[in-house]
C-alpha positions, 0 to 999 in steps of 0.5 A, a space after each residue: 648871381 643867376 640865382 639872386 637875379 631869379 629870386 629878385 625877379 620872382 619877387 618883382 613879379 609878385 609885387 602886386 599880389 604881395 601888396 594886395 595881401 598886405 592891404 587885406 591884412 591891414 584892413 583885417 587888423 583894423 576890423 579886429 580893432 573895430 569889432 568887425 566893422 568899419 566906421 559908418 562915415 567911411 565908404 569902405 574899409 580901404 578908405 578907412 585904412 588909407 585915412 588911418 595911415 594918413 593920420 599916422 603919417 601926419 602924426 609922424 611929421 608932427 612929432 618932429 616939430 616938437 623934437 626940432 625945438 631942442 634935438 640934434 641934427 646932422 650937418 654936412 661935414 666940410 669936405 671935398 664934395 666929390 663934384 667935378 667941373 661938370 657937376 657929376 658925383 661919383 658917390 651917391 650917398 643915401 645914409 645919415 650925414 653925420 655922427 651927432 654934430 649939431 646944427 642951429 635949430 632954426 635952420 630952414 631945412 635939416 636932415 634927421 633920423 627917425 625910428 619907426 616900428 610896426 611897418 612904419 605905423 608907430 613913430 618911436 622918436 628921433 635917434 641921435 647916433 652920438 648918444 644912442 638916445 631916442 627923444 620925442 616931444 622934448 623928452 628922452 623916451 628910450 635908446 636904440 641899438 642899430 646893430 640889432 635893430 632893437 629899441 628899449 623904452 625908458 620903462 624897459 619895454 623892448 621892441 625888435 625889428 625897428 626901422 631907422 629912417 633918414 628924413 629931411 624936414 623943414 623948420 616946422 617939422 614937416 617931412 619933405 619929399 625930394 623933387 626934381 627941378 625941370 623945364 616943365 616939359 613932357 617928358 621933362 628935362 631935369 636940372 637938379 633935385 631939392 626940397 620945397 619947405 612947407 614952412 616958408 615955401 622956399 626951395 633948397 638943394 638936396 646936397 647942402 640944403 642951400 636955397 635955390 632960385 627955381 622961379 623959371 623952372 617947374 618942380 615935380 615928384 620923384 620916385 625911389 629905386 631898389 637896386 639889384 641887391 635889394 638895397 635902396 638905390 640913390 637915384 630917382 625916377 622922373 617922368 619915366 627916366 632914371 637919374 643916378 645922381 639925385 643929391 645935387 648942389 644948388 650950382 648943379 642947376 647952372 650946368 644945364 639939363 642932365 641926360 638920364 642914366 636909364 629908363 623905366 620899362 613896364 614888362 607885361 609878360 607871362 611867367 613860366 608857370 603860365 601866370 601873368 608876371 608883370 614887372 616895373 624895372 629900371 634899365 640902363 640907357 640904350 639897353 636894347 639899342 643893339 637889337 636888330 628890329 628890322 630883320 627880326 620878327 616882333 616875337 624875336 625882338 621880344 625874346 631878345 629884350 627878355 634875354 637882356 632883362 634876365 641876363 644873369 651876369 651882373 657885369 654884363 647886365 643892363 638891368 639897374 633895379 626896380 621901382 620902390 613899390 612901397 615908396 610909390 604907394 606912399 607918394 600916391 596914396 598918402 601924399 596925393 601924387 598922380 597914379 601912373 598907368 599900371 602903377 609904374 612910372 614907365 617911359 614905355 610898355 613892352 608887351 608879351 606877344 
C-alpha cells in the first residue's frame, strides 16, 4: 500500500504539468490539422482548442436527443433502496442502473450509457448492455465488447480503448450535471443532490429522478473525486467540503442539512526533488484535529500534517482521495463554472514553511 500511495501522490503532484502537456498536444494536433495555423477569428490557439472541445461536447449531447426518440434506457429496479430512517445510504452507486430494461421515452430525466473514443472527443453512440449494440441517430452503428473495451462499427472498423460513460439526460437529450441543493450560504449547507432539466427547468433527485421542489433553496455545482485506488469515488465536493453520499432521493431534503464527511485541502509543498509539488486532496473530517497546535511550532505542525497525508496504512489513513482534475476542467472550461483559486475547490490551503 505504501508503494501505491507514493505512486498516486506523485501523480497528483504532477497533475498540472500533465494537463499542460495534454493541452500542448491537443493544440499541436489542431495545428497539424489546420496546416500549422489557428483560424484568424480566434485570439490564440487555446481559444481555438476550447471552442473545438465545446463544439464536440455539444455534438455529444445533440446525438443523444435523436437517440432518445427510440432507444432503451435503464430504469431503477424496484428494490430496497438501502436508505435508513436518517436518509443515509451504505451504498454509493456509480455505475449503470440496469441491464437493458426499458423506460418510457418521454421520461423527463433518464440515465443512459454513451461510448466515446479519442479521449472523449469522438461520440460513438448509445450502448445497450442487453444487446451489445450501439445506436446513433436512430440507426444501429456497431457493437461494443465491455470486456475488451473494443468497438466494432457496422462497416467492420475496429476501435480500441473505448470509454463507457453513464450520463443523465433530459427529454431533449441535454447531458445534465449533478448539482447540490443548498441553503444559499457561504459555505453552503447541503440538503441533497439532483439534476436541473434544461428542457423544462424542473429539478429532479439524483437517485430516482423524481421531481423536487427546490424553490426555497439554491443549487450549485459539484465536483467529482478520485479515490485512492484511482477509481471514481461516488461522493461530491461542494464549497470545499466532501459528501460521501451524492445519490439521494427527493425525501432526503426534508431531513435537514448534512454534515460533510471530509474537507478539500490544497497542499503547497516542496517535493523531495526540490521541485514544487502541490496537491488537491480530500481528507476525512477532523483529519488533523489531534495535532497539538499550541505546543508545537508551525514547522512541526506542518510536518505532522504531511505525515497524516502520506500515512501508508490505508486502514489508518485519513486521506480519502483527490479532486478529479479532468471533470473539474470540463466543468470550468466547457460548462462555464467559476474557476477556484489554484484550480482546487478547497476549504483551506496548507503552505510549506
